[in-house]
C-alpha positions as CSV (number, residue, x, y, z in Angstrom):
1,M,-14.4,1.5,6.6
2,S,-16.6,1.3,3.6
3,Q,-13.7,-0.3,1.5
4,L,-13.2,-2.9,4.4
5,I,-17.0,-3.8,4.0
6,L,-16.8,-3.9,0.2
7,L,-13.6,-6.3,0.7
8,L,-15.5,-8.6,3.1
9,S,-18.6,-8.5,0.8
10,L,-16.4,-9.7,-2.2
11,T,-15.1,-12.4,0.1
12,V,-18.6,-13.7,0.9
13,S,-19.4,-13.6,-2.7
14,A,-16.5,-15.7,-3.6
15,L,-17.5,-18.0,-1.0
16,I,-21.0,-18.4,-2.3
17,A,-19.7,-19.1,-5.8
18,F,-17.3,-21.6,-4.3
19,H,-20.0,-23.4,-2.8
20,G,-21.9,-23.8,-5.9
21,H,-24.5,-20.9,-5.5
22,P,-24.0,-18.2,-7.9
23,L,-24.3,-14.5,-6.6
24,A,-27.2,-13.9,-9.1
25,A,-29.4,-16.2,-7.1
26,T,-29.1,-14.3,-4.0
27,A,-29.5,-11.2,-5.8
28,S,-32.7,-12.2,-7.3
29,G,-34.2,-13.4,-4.0
30,K,-34.6,-17.0,-5.4
31,K,-32.5,-18.3,-2.7
32,M,-31.8,-17.0,0.9
33,M,-28.5,-17.3,2.4
34,I,-28.4,-18.3,6.1
35,A,-24.8,-17.9,7.1
36,Y,-23.0,-19.3,10.1
37,A,-19.2,-18.7,11.2
38,A,-18.8,-21.6,13.7
39,M,-18.1,-25.1,12.8
40,N,-19.2,-27.5,15.6
41,A,-22.0,-29.8,16.3
42,R,-24.3,-27.0,17.5
43,V,-24.6,-25.9,14.0
44,C,-26.8,-29.0,13.3
45,P,-30.0,-27.1,13.7
46,L,-29.1,-25.1,10.4
47,W,-27.9,-28.4,8.5
48,A,-30.8,-30.4,9.5
49,P,-33.4,-28.2,7.7
50,R,-31.3,-28.6,4.6
51,E,-30.8,-32.2,4.8
52,R,-34.5,-33.0,5.9
53,G,-36.4,-30.6,4.0
54,F,-37.7,-28.3,6.7
55,F,-36.7,-25.0,4.8
56,A,-38.9,-26.1,2.1
57,K,-41.5,-27.3,4.5
58,Y,-41.9,-23.7,5.7
59,G,-42.0,-22.2,2.1
60,L,-38.3,-21.2,2.1
61,D,-35.6,-21.7,-0.7
62,A,-32.7,-21.3,1.9
63,E,-29.2,-22.5,2.1
64,P,-26.9,-22.7,5.1
65,L,-23.5,-21.0,4.1
66,F,-20.3,-21.3,6.2
67,V,-18.4,-17.9,6.4
68,R,-15.1,-18.0,8.1
69,G,-15.2,-15.6,11.0
70,A,-18.0,-13.7,12.6
71,P,-16.9,-10.1,11.6
72,T,-16.8,-11.2,7.8
73,L,-20.6,-12.6,8.4
74,V,-21.8,-9.4,10.1
75,A,-20.2,-7.1,7.4
76,A,-22.0,-9.1,4.6
77,M,-25.1,-8.7,6.6
78,A,-24.6,-4.8,6.5
79,S,-24.1,-4.9,2.8
80,N,-27.2,-7.1,2.3
81,D,-25.3,-10.1,0.7
82,I,-26.5,-12.3,3.8
83,E,-30.3,-11.9,5.0
84,V,-30.0,-14.0,8.1
85,G,-26.9,-14.9,10.3
86,Y,-26.3,-17.8,12.9
87,T,-23.6,-16.5,15.1
88,G,-22.3,-15.5,18.5
89,G,-23.1,-12.4,20.4
90,T,-19.6,-10.9,20.4
91,A,-19.5,-9.7,16.8
92,V,-23.3,-8.7,16.8
93,I,-22.9,-6.5,19.9
94,G,-19.6,-5.0,18.5
95,A,-21.5,-4.1,15.1
96,V,-24.5,-2.8,17.0
97,A,-22.0,-0.7,19.1
98,S,-20.8,0.8,15.8
99,G,-24.3,1.7,14.6
100,S,-25.5,-1.6,13.1
101,D,-29.3,-2.4,13.2
102,L,-28.8,-5.9,13.7
103,K,-31.3,-7.7,16.0
104,V,-30.9,-11.0,17.8
105,L,-34.1,-12.9,17.3
106,S,-33.3,-16.3,19.2
107,A,-30.2,-17.9,20.7
108,L,-29.9,-21.8,20.7
109,T,-27.1,-21.6,23.4
110,N,-27.1,-19.2,26.1
111,R,-24.2,-20.6,28.3
112,V,-20.6,-21.3,28.3
113,T,-20.2,-24.8,27.2
114,Y,-16.5,-25.2,26.9
115,E,-14.0,-27.2,29.5
116,L,-11.0,-25.5,30.7
117,V,-8.1,-28.1,29.9
118,A,-4.5,-27.6,30.9
119,R,-1.2,-29.4,30.4
120,P,0.0,-32.2,32.4
121,G,1.2,-30.7,35.8
122,I,-1.2,-28.1,36.2
123,K,-3.8,-29.3,38.8
124,T,-5.1,-26.1,40.5
125,A,-6.3,-22.4,39.8
126,E,-3.0,-21.4,41.5
127,D,-1.0,-23.2,38.9
128,L,-2.4,-21.2,36.2
129,R,-0.8,-18.0,37.5
130,G,1.9,-16.7,35.2
131,K,1.0,-19.2,32.4
132,K,0.0,-18.9,28.7
133,F,-3.8,-19.2,28.0
134,G,-4.7,-19.9,24.4
135,V,-7.9,-18.5,22.8
136,Q,-9.1,-18.3,19.2
137,A,-9.2,-14.4,19.1
138,I,-9.0,-11.7,21.7
139,G,-12.7,-10.3,22.3
140,G,-14.1,-13.6,20.8
141,T,-16.5,-16.0,22.2
142,V,-13.8,-18.5,23.0
143,W,-11.9,-15.6,24.8
144,M,-15.1,-14.7,26.8
145,G,-15.3,-18.2,27.8
146,A,-11.9,-18.2,29.1
147,I,-12.1,-15.0,31.0
148,L,-15.5,-16.3,32.7
149,A,-13.7,-19.4,33.5
150,L,-10.8,-17.6,35.0
151,E,-13.0,-15.3,37.0
152,H,-14.9,-18.6,38.4
153,L,-11.4,-19.7,39.6
154,G,-10.8,-16.4,41.3
155,L,-8.1,-15.5,38.8
156,D,-7.3,-12.0,37.1
157,V,-5.5,-11.9,33.8
158,E,-3.6,-8.8,34.8
159,R,-3.2,-9.5,38.5
160,D,-2.1,-13.0,38.1
161,K,0.1,-12.2,34.9
162,I,-1.8,-14.9,32.8
163,A,-0.7,-14.3,29.0
164,I,-3.7,-14.5,26.7
165,I,-2.7,-15.7,23.3
166,A,-4.7,-15.7,20.1
167,A,-3.6,-19.1,18.6
168,G,-6.4,-20.2,16.3
169,D,-9.5,-22.0,16.2
170,Q,-10.5,-25.2,18.6
171,S,-8.4,-27.7,16.5
172,V,-5.4,-25.4,16.6
173,L,-5.8,-24.7,20.4
174,A,-6.1,-28.5,21.0
175,Q,-2.9,-28.9,19.0
176,A,-1.2,-25.9,20.8
177,L,-2.0,-27.4,24.2
178,A,-0.6,-30.9,23.1
179,N,2.7,-29.7,21.8
180,G,3.2,-27.3,24.9
181,T,2.7,-23.9,23.1
182,I,0.2,-22.9,25.6
183,D,-0.5,-24.1,29.1
184,A,-4.3,-23.9,29.0
185,T,-7.3,-23.3,27.0
186,V,-11.0,-23.8,26.9
187,L,-12.3,-26.4,24.2
188,D,-15.6,-28.1,23.5
189,G,-15.8,-31.5,24.8
190,V,-15.1,-33.3,21.3
191,Q,-11.7,-31.6,21.5
192,A,-11.3,-31.8,25.3
193,R,-11.9,-35.4,26.1
194,P,-9.2,-37.0,23.9
195,L,-6.8,-34.8,25.7
196,Q,-8.0,-35.8,28.9
197,A,-7.5,-39.3,28.1
198,K,-4.0,-38.5,27.4
199,G,-3.4,-37.1,30.8
200,F,-4.3,-33.6,30.3
201,P,-6.5,-32.6,33.3
202,I,-9.9,-30.7,32.8
203,L,-9.9,-28.1,35.5
204,V,-13.6,-26.8,35.0
205,E,-16.5,-28.2,33.2
206,L,-17.9,-24.8,32.4
207,E,-21.3,-26.2,31.0
208,K,-22.2,-27.3,34.6
209,L,-21.8,-23.8,36.0
210,K,-24.4,-22.3,33.8
211,L,-22.4,-19.2,33.0
212,P,-24.6,-17.0,30.9
213,I,-23.3,-16.0,27.6
214,L,-25.0,-14.9,24.2
215,S,-23.9,-17.6,21.7
216,S,-25.3,-19.4,18.6
217,S,-27.8,-16.7,17.8
218,I,-30.3,-16.1,14.9
219,V,-29.8,-12.5,13.9
220,A,-31.2,-10.2,11.2
221,R,-31.2,-6.6,10.3
222,E,-34.3,-4.7,11.6
223,P,-35.2,-3.5,8.2
224,Y,-35.3,-6.8,6.7
225,L,-37.2,-8.0,9.9
226,Q,-39.8,-5.4,9.3
227,K,-40.2,-6.0,5.6
228,N,-40.2,-9.8,5.9
229,P,-41.7,-11.0,9.1
230,Q,-43.3,-14.2,7.7
231,I,-40.2,-15.2,6.2
232,V,-38.1,-14.8,9.4
233,E,-40.7,-16.4,11.2
234,N,-40.5,-19.4,8.8
235,V,-36.7,-19.3,9.2
236,L,-37.3,-19.6,13.2
237,R,-39.9,-22.5,12.6
238,A,-37.1,-24.3,10.4
239,V,-34.4,-24.0,12.8
240,I,-36.6,-24.8,15.8
241,E,-37.6,-28.1,14.1
242,G,-33.9,-28.5,12.9
243,A,-33.0,-28.6,16.7
244,A,-35.7,-30.8,17.6
245,F,-34.7,-33.4,14.9
246,C,-31.1,-33.1,16.2
247,L,-32.0,-33.6,19.7
248,S,-34.4,-36.5,19.0
249,P,-33.1,-39.7,20.7
250,A,-35.0,-41.5,17.8
251,Q,-33.2,-39.5,15.0
252,K,-29.8,-39.9,16.5
253,P,-28.3,-42.1,13.8
254,N,-29.4,-39.8,11.1
255,T,-28.0,-36.7,13.2
256,L,-24.7,-38.5,13.5
257,K,-24.6,-38.7,9.5
258,I,-25.3,-35.3,9.5
259,L,-22.4,-34.2,11.7
260,Q,-20.1,-36.5,9.8
261,K,-21.0,-35.0,6.6
262,Y,-20.7,-31.4,7.5
263,L,-17.8,-31.6,10.1
264,R,-15.9,-34.3,7.9
265,I,-15.2,-36.2,11.0
266,S,-15.4,-40.1,11.9
267,E,-18.3,-41.8,13.4
268,K,-16.4,-41.7,16.8
269,D,-15.9,-38.2,16.7
270,A,-19.5,-37.4,15.6
271,E,-20.6,-39.1,18.8
272,E,-18.3,-36.7,21.0
273,G,-19.9,-33.9,19.0
274,Y,-23.3,-35.2,19.6
275,K,-22.7,-35.1,23.4
276,D,-21.7,-31.4,23.1
277,M,-24.7,-30.5,21.1
278,V,-27.3,-32.2,23.5
279,T,-25.9,-30.4,26.5
280,G,-25.4,-27.2,24.7
281,L,-28.6,-26.6,22.8
282,D,-31.6,-25.1,24.5
283,R,-34.8,-26.5,24.0
284,K,-36.7,-23.2,24.0
285,P,-34.1,-20.9,22.3
286,Y,-34.9,-17.5,23.8
287,A,-32.0,-15.1,23.8
288,N,-30.9,-14.5,27.6
289,P,-30.5,-11.0,28.5
290,A,-28.1,-11.9,31.1
291,G,-25.9,-13.7,28.5
292,A,-25.8,-10.3,26.6
293,L,-24.9,-8.2,29.8
294,N,-22.0,-10.8,30.3
295,V,-20.7,-10.2,26.7
296,I,-21.1,-6.3,27.0
297,R,-19.4,-6.3,30.3
298,L,-16.4,-8.2,29.1
299,M,-16.2,-6.4,25.7
300,K,-16.4,-3.0,27.2
301,R,-12.8,-3.5,28.6
302,S,-11.4,-2.9,25.2
303,N,-14.5,-1.1,23.3
304,P,-16.0,1.3,25.8
305,K,-18.8,1.8,23.2
306,V,-20.4,-1.5,23.7
307,E,-21.7,-0.1,27.1
308,N,-24.4,1.8,25.3
309,V,-25.9,-1.5,23.8
310,K,-29.0,-2.5,26.0
311,P,-30.2,-6.1,25.8
312,E,-33.8,-4.9,25.6
313,N,-32.8,-3.0,22.3
314,L,-30.6,-5.8,21.1
315,I,-32.9,-8.8,21.4
316,D,-36.1,-8.9,19.6
317,D,-38.0,-11.9,20.6
318,R,-41.5,-11.0,19.4
319,I,-41.5,-14.1,16.7
320,M,-40.2,-16.4,19.5
321,K,-42.9,-15.5,21.8
322,K,-45.5,-15.8,19.2
323,L,-44.3,-19.3,18.3
324,D,-44.1,-20.3,22.0
325,Q,-47.6,-18.9,22.7
326,S,-49.2,-20.5,19.8
327,G,-47.9,-24.0,21.0
328,F,-45.6,-24.8,18.1
329,I,-42.3,-25.2,20.2
330,D,-44.0,-27.6,22.5
331,E,-45.7,-29.6,19.6
332,I,-42.3,-29.8,17.7
333,L,-40.6,-31.0,21.0
334,T,-43.2,-33.7,21.6
335,K,-43.3,-34.8,17.9
336,Y,-39.5,-35.7,18.2
337,G,-39.7,-36.8,21.7
338,V,-37.3,-34.1,23.1
339,K,-37.4,-33.6,26.8
């Protein structure tokens, strides 16, 4: 296990060097790395602080860093290569079940936001029986969204002989559905809507169901939190202002430019991503214990140890409550005209 963590740590170090941030800067404490493992519009609250100077505004020399895969991100945090992470609850809960001291400080998305898309000819839940359902990785956030969607439709993977296939990230899943490799999947709207226009039916818009899940969370190790409470508070301040900026109707043109830059997409695709972000981000980003419970319930099927993880021990929202009760969050939302 220690060799695996070392390998993952070296991978992160290589990524940092690749992005032009020498490892020495991290080791010396001159620059804080805030790592994220997803690549979608809901990461805007991290990109905006870099682009608009919010990190510096709150006294931080910080840099968002893309790390491919939440397990890699969590392992890098365990080895202290990364101070703060922005990731889904799945990898965090799995790590905590194995003895990690990670804490969830905030969650910017607390519900399933995907759309269940199927190939032409599949029109009802019954049509999914015996079919191939694509996900990014077994046990991951997309997998959980898929299982919750199937539960909502009254389907059971084993009983209804639905084959769950780990095919790749959202772009790969969309392509696999388009070429018939899989029969159905769950996708963000930016991927789902172009398929719908080509005749692929959307069976369920999961965002409307408000199914709780722990996603897009700000996490830190407890020792780091205890030693650096003001730094962590300032990270949350910057991210909250970043989210408000991204959600601001007046700042939409600037937000679209940020999405185009970081996602490397066209203006049209940025518009679609913007829609997903507006519906997906919570205005007051408290982590919802019900979302953690859903993750635990689904994960324990393959990892019984996660049943020992309790939301009240996993979530530390003391700083969030402090910022909320002080009026900071309301002031920021008002400043940017966010409702």
